[in-house]
C-alpha positions in Angstrom: 0.1 0.2 0.1 0.9 3.6 -1.0 0.0 7.0 -0.3 0.9 10.1 -2.3 0.3 13.3 -1.4 0.8 16.7 -3.9 0.2 20.2 -3.4 -2.0 19.8 0.1 -1.5 22.6 2.5 2.6 23.0 3.5 3.4 19.6 1.4 4.4 20.1 -2.2 5.1 15.9 -2.4 4.8 13.0 0.0 4.6 9.5 -0.4 4.3 7.1 2.0 5.3 3.5 1.4 3.6 0.6 3.7 5.2 -2.4 2.4 8.2 -1.0 4.3 7.6 -1.6 7.6 9.7 0.7 9.5 9.7 4.9 8.4 11.2 7.4 9.3 10.9 10.8 8.5 13.6 13.4 9.3 13.6 17.1 8.2 13.8 20.3 9.7 10.5 22.2 11.7 7.7 23.8 10.1 8.2 21.9 6.8 5.3 19.3 6.9 6.4 16.1 8.6 3.1 16.3 11.0 0.9 17.1 8.2 1.5 14.7 5.8 1.7 12.1 8.7 -2.0 13.4 9.9 -3.4 13.5 6.3 -1.9 9.3 5.9 -3.4 8.2 9.2 -7.2 10.0 8.0 -6.8 8.6 4.8 -6.5 4.9 6.3 -9.1 5.6 9.2 -11.8 6.3 7.0 -11.3 3.9 4.1 -13.3 1.6 6.5 -16.8 2.1 6.6 -19.4 2.3 9.9 -19.9 -1.0 10.6 -16.8 -2.7 10.2 -16.3 -5.7 12.1 -12.5 -7.0 12.8 -11.6 -10.7 14.1 -8.0 -11.6 14.5 -7.6 -13.3 11.5 -9.9 -11.5 8.9 -11.6 -8.2 8.2 -16.3 -8.3 8.1 -18.2 -5.8 6.3 -21.9 -6.5 5.3 -22.9 -3.4 3.7 -27.1 -3.3 3.8 -27.2 -1.8 0.8 -24.4 0.5 -0.8 -26.6 3.3 -1.2 -30.2 4.2 -1.9 -28.4 6.1 -5.8 -27.7 2.1 -6.4 -31.5 0.5 -5.6 -32.1 3.3 -8.0 -29.9 2.4 -10.5 -30.4 -1.4 -10.3 -34.1 -1.1 -10.7 -33.7 1.6 -13.7 -31.5 -1.0 -15.7 -33.6 -3.7 -15.4 -36.8 -1.6 -16.2 -34.9 -0.1 -19.5 -34.2 -3.7 -20.2 -38.1 -4.4 -20.2 -39.0 -1.3 -21.9 -37.3 -2.0 -24.7 -39.1 -5.1 -25.6 -35.9 -7.1 -26.5 -35.9 -10.0 -28.3 -35.3 -13.3 -26.6 -31.8 -14.0 -26.4 -30.6 -10.5 -26.5 -28.0 -9.0 -24.7 -26.7 -5.9 -23.2 -23.3 -5.2 -20.9 -23.6 -2.7 -17.8 -20.4 -3.3 -16.6 -19.6 0.2 -17.0 -23.1 1.1 -14.8 -22.2 -1.0 -12.2 -18.5 0.3 -11.5 -19.8 3.4 -11.5 -22.2 3.0 -8.6 -19.6 0.8 -6.6 -17.2 3.8 -7.2 -20.1 6.0 -6.0 -20.5 3.5 -3.2 -17.2 4.2 -1.8 -17.4 7.5 -1.9 -20.7 7.5 0.2 -19.2 4.8 2.5 -15.4 6.1 3.0 -14.5 8.9 1.2 -16.8 11.4 2.3 -15.8 11.2 6.1 -12.4 11.1 4.8 -13.2 14.7 3.1 -15.0 16.3 6.2 -12.2 15.2 8.1 -10.0 16.8 6.4 -12.0 19.5 6.1 -12.4 19.3 10.0 -8.4 19.1 11.2 -6.6 21.3 8.4 -6.9 25.3 8.1 -5.4 25.4 5.1 -5.9 22.6 2.5 -5.6 24.7 -1.1 -2.1 26.5 -0.8 -0.9 25.6 -4.3 -1.9 26.9 -7.4 -3.1 23.1 -8.7 -5.4 20.9 -6.6 -4.3 18.9 -3.4 -4.0 15.6 -4.9 -4.0 12.2 -3.0 -3.9 8.6 -3.9 -3.8 5.3 -2.5 -2.1 2.8 -4.1 -3.2 -0.7 -3.5 -1.8 -4.3 -5.3 -4.6 -4.4 -7.8 -6.0 -0.7 -8.1 -5.6 2.7 -7.0 -8.0 5.2 -5.8 -7.7 9.2 -6.5 -9.0 11.5 -3.9 -9.9 15.1 -5.1 -10.7 17.4 -1.9 -11.7 20.6 -3.2 -14.5 19.0 -5.3 -15.1 16.1 -2.9 -14.7 13.3 -6.0 -13.1 10.1 -6.2 -12.0 8.2 -9.2 -10.3 4.9 -9.5 -9.2 1.8 -11.9 -10.6 -0.8 -9.9 -12.8 -3.2 -11.9 -15.9 -5.0 -11.4 -16.9 -8.3 -12.8 -18.8 -7.9 -15.9 -22.3 -8.1 -15.5 -24.5 -9.0 -18.6 -28.3 -8.8 -18.6 -29.6 -11.3 -21.3 -33.5 -12.0 -22.5 -34.6 -15.7 -22.0 -37.3 -16.5 -20.3 -36.8 -20.1 -20.4 -33.6 -19.8 -18.8 -33.6 -22.3 -15.8 -31.6 -19.9 -13.1 -32.3 -16.7 -12.7 -28.4 -15.8 -13.0 -25.0 -17.7 -14.4 -22.1 -16.6 -12.7 -18.2 -17.3 -13.6 -14.7 -16.2 -12.7 -15.3 -13.8 -16.0 -18.6 -12.5 -15.4 -22.2 -12.4 -13.6 -25.2 -12.9 -16.3 -28.6 -12.4 -14.9 -31.6 -13.9 -17.0 -34.3 -11.5 -17.7 -37.5 -13.9 -17.2 -40.6 -10.9 -15.9 -39.5 -10.9 -12.5 -38.3 -7.6 -12.3 -38.1 -7.7 -8.4 -36.3 -10.6 -8.3 -33.8 -9.7 -11.2 -33.3 -6.5 -9.4 -32.6 -7.9 -6.2 -29.9 -10.3 -7.8 -28.0 -7.1 -9.3 -28.2 -5.4 -5.9 -26.3 -8.7 -4.4 -23.8 -8.2 -7.3 -23.5 -4.5 -5.9 -23.1 -5.7 -2.5 -20.4 -8.5 -3.4 -18.2 -5.9 -5.5 -17.9 -3.3 -2.9 -17.4 -6.0 0.0 -14.5 -7.4 -2.4 -13.1 -3.8 -2.4 -13.2 -3.2 1.3 -11.6 -6.8 1.5 -8.7 -5.4 -0.9 -8.3 -2.8 1.8 -8.2 -5.6 4.7 -5.5 -7.3 3.0 -3.1 -4.6 3.8 -4.2 -2.6 6.5 -6.3 -3.4 9.9 -5.7 -0.7 12.4 -4.7 2.5 12.5 -3.4 4.3 16.0 -1.8 7.9 16.1 0.3 10.0 18.4 1.7 13.2 18.2 3.9 15.2 19.8 3.3 16.9 23.2 1.5 13.6 24.4 1.7 14.5 28.0 0.7 18.0 27.6 -2.7 17.0 25.8 -3.3 14.3 27.9 -2.9 16.6 31.2 -4.4 19.3 29.8 -7.4 17.6 28.3 -8.0 16.1 31.0 -11.0 17.7 32.8 -13.1 19.1 29.7 -11.5 17.2 27.3 -13.7 14.3 26.1 -16.1 16.8 25.4 -14.3 19.2 23.7 -12.6 16.4 21.8 -16.3 15.1 20.5 -17.1 18.4 19.1 -13.4 19.1 17.6 -14.5 16.4 15.1 -18.1 17.0 14.5 -17.6 21.3 14.3 -19.0 21.7 10.8 -22.4 20.5 12.0 -22.6 23.9 14.6 -23.5 27.3 13.4 -20.8 30.1 12.8 -21.3 31.3 16.4 -20.4 28.2 17.7 -16.7 28.2 18.6 -14.7 24.6 18.7 -11.2 24.7 20.5 -9.0 23.8 17.1 -8.2 20.2 18.1 -7.3 18.0 15.0 -8.9 14.7 14.7 -5.6 12.6 15.1 -5.1 14.7 18.3 -8.5 14.0 19.7 -9.0 10.7 18.5 -5.3 9.8 20.5 -6.9 11.5 23.4 -10.3 10.0 23.8 -8.5 6.6 22.6 -6.5 6.7 26.3 -9.5 7.7 28.3 -11.0 4.4 27.1 -8.3 2.4 28.4 -9.1 -1.1 29.4 -7.4 -2.7 32.5 -6.6 -5.6 30.4 -3.0 -5.4 28.6 -2.9 -6.3 24.7 -0.5 -9.3 25.6 1.0 -9.3 21.8 2.9 -5.9 22.3 3.1 -6.1 25.7 7.1 -7.1 25.4 7.7 -4.0 23.9 5.9 -1.7 26.6 7.9 -3.9 29.1 11.1 -3.5 27.3 10.7 0.4 27.1 9.9 0.2 30.8 12.6 -1.4 32.2 15.5 0.2 29.3 14.1 3.7 29.6 11.3 4.3 31.8 12.9 2.5 34.9 9.6 2.1 35.9 5.9 0.7 34.8 3.2 2.6 33.5 -0.1 1.3 35.3 -3.9 1.9 34.4 -6.0 2.8 37.6 -9.2 1.0 37.2 -10.7 3.7 39.9 -9.3 6.8 38.4 -9.9 5.7 35.0 -6.3 6.9 34.4 -2.8 5.4 33.7 0.3 6.5 35.6 3.7 5.8 36.7 5.1 3.8 39.2 8.4 3.3 40.6 8.7 0.8 43.5 5.7 1.3 45.6 4.8 4.9 44.7 2.5 5.7 42.1 2.6 9.3 40.7 0.0 11.2 38.2 2.2 12.3 35.1 1.9 15.7 36.3 4.3 14.7 38.8 7.1 13.2 36.9 9.7 13.9 34.7 8.6 14.9 30.8 10.7 12.2 30.0 8.6 9.7 31.7 5.3 11.6 30.9 6.3 11.5 26.8 7.3 7.9 26.9 4.2 7.0 29.1 1.6 7.3 26.6 3.8 5.2 23.8 3.7 2.2 26.8 0.1 2.7 27.7 -0.8 2.3 23.8 1.4 -0.7 23.5 0.4 -2.1 26.6 -3.6 -1.5 26.8 -4.3 -0.7 23.6 -3.3 -2.0 20.4 -4.3 -5.3 20.4 -3.8 -6.2 16.7 -0.5 -6.8 15.5 -0.2 -8.0 11.5 -1.5 -5.0 9.3 -1.5 -2.5 12.4 -0.2 1.1 11.6 1.2 3.7 14.2 1.9 6.6 13.9 4.5 8.4 16.4 5.6 11.8 16.4 9.1 12.5 17.9 9.3 10.0 20.3 13.1 10.8 21.2 11.5 14.0 23.0 12.7 15.3 26.2 14.9 12.1 26.0 18.1 12.4 27.1 20.6 10.7 23.5 21.7 7.6 25.7 17.3 7.2 26.4 17.0 8.1 22.6 19.1 5.5 21.7 17.6 2.9 23.9 14.2 3.5 22.6 14.9 3.7 19.3 16.1 -0.1 19.5 12.9 -1.2 20.8 11.5 0.8 18.1 13.2 -0.9 15.5 12.3 -4.4 16.8 8.4 -3.4 17.2 8.7 -2.7 13.7 9.1 -6.0 12.7 5.3 -6.9 14.5 3.6 -3.6 13.0 4.3 -0.9 10.8 5.5 2.1 12.3 5.8 5.3 10.7 7.7 8.2 13.3 9.2 11.8 12.7 12.2 12.6 14.1 14.8 15.6 14.2 17.7 13.4 16.2 21.2 12.6 14.7 21.6 9.8 17.4 18.6 8.3 16.5 19.6 8.6 12.3 22.9 6.7 13.4 22.2 4.5 15.5 19.6 2.8 13.0 22.5 3.1 10.7 24.8 1.4 13.1 21.7 -1.3 13.3 21.8 -1.9 9.4 25.6 -2.0 9.4 25.6 -4.5 12.2 22.5 -6.7 10.4 20.2 -5.9 13.3 18.2 -3.7 11.1 16.7 -5.4 7.9 17.7 -2.5 5.2 15.0 -3.5 2.7 12.5 -2.8 5.4 13.5 0.7 6.3 12.3 3.8 4.9 14.0 6.6 5.2 12.4 9.7 4.4 14.1 13.2 4.4 11.5 16.4 3.7 13.6 19.1 2.2 12.4 23.0 1.9 10.7 23.6 -1.6 10.6 27.2 -1.5 7.6 27.9 1.1 6.4 24.1 1.1 8.2 20.9 2.1 8.9 18.2 -0.4 10.0 14.7 0.7 12.6 12.5 -1.1 13.3 9.3 0.0 16.8 8.6 1.1 18.8 5.1 -0.4 19.5 2.3 2.4 22.5 0.5 1.6 24.9 -2.1 3.2 26.4 0.6 5.6 23.2 2.6 6.0 22.1 5.6 5.0 24.1 8.7 3.6 23.9 12.0 6.1 22.0 14.7 4.2 20.1 16.4 7.3 22.4 16.7 10.2 25.8 16.9 9.0 25.9 20.5 7.6 24.8 22.1 11.0 27.6 19.4 12.7 30.0 21.0 10.2 29.2 24.6 10.8 29.1 24.0 14.8 32.5 22.5 14.1 33.7 25.2 11.9 32.6 27.9 14.2 34.2 26.2 17.4 37.8 26.5 15.1 37.0 30.0 14.5 36.9 31.0 18.2 39.4 28.8 19.3 42.1 30.5 16.4 40.1 34.2 17.6 41.3 33.8 21.5 44.7 32.4 20.2 45.1 35.3 18.3 44.1 37.9 21.1 46.3 35.7 23.8 49.0 36.2 21.8 48.7 39.9 21.4 48.3 40.4 24.8 
């Protein structure tokens, strides 16, 4: 699965390849890293319709009917065939009509919610001369999203559908791997129902294609502890309202909380006391190697706390390092229950960490990326260099590592995929400032030596 973003907000170009399980997005501040991650998250979150049911081994979705529009289309196609009083054995191909209806069903079930989420989350969407463009590319087809005009297009192909006039046919329809033939035998209701069943099957197959590559998606923003503690008193109401601000009149102002941030907060508020188990070992490793304590869920308070020895602390009483890492541990320990085809976005996991702890944390996250698909952003040269060393030492599979550099392109940010070699990735992000600081140091020493010589 690949997601492509062009000309949207501060992002001129960004591509996320989820066939690689560990993506790290490097780059300067205010260049579009978080924006691109949030767009990808919203697309993956809303690609499944309301009513999707997940099980450990597969995904289920049974549409009641794709939409009233499709029911009307099906009825009109059958009636049109009748009205033309076609001779016995005559046949028409209605595949293009069915395909248009399926794409319209996808719009109503998924894309419409994605468009609304983008407009709720981002103040600036159209910032380029060209309209924003987003595409979702799967193994066998793609879907393109036109946010400004709220339209989608796709090369998804449905099974060929034929209507055939044959009153003496022994059955209502004949279906093979290549086509569906519905026999028209003067029973409009049954024939319409069979066409509707085919449409339901076609769009369900479309969602199964998504499920083959994605099950769950989670987002952990930067300033994790500040968001959690700051919203704890009035957060649930504000976070819910922030996702539905378009339903209110202009006189009602909802605080500016993006949907990924409100999702993060509401998910933490909905923690259950039972542990997720599958990813718990990674949480425990972070607790032991980085936190030197445990993240515990207090069922009575309905909140998670940090425990050191026998003493428990609210996050407001802990160091900034503990407060920022604890939400990551809480997600792995209590929330993320699926493993395969799960995507976790984490903004700046190294925030507030000493370089030694940054190195310890990224080692654990690299191992986590062998179980889930992990997408993080980072400003840390320690993380960059440690991952290079892990590639060189064979601890990190270079074919699964997807380093992206966001660079300035005028007033926008443009992503570039960095090449991964056997010895790691060439440093094109941190070297300049490192050399600049070294040169500055040499100049200061030289100047001071000259001043001392004059004395």
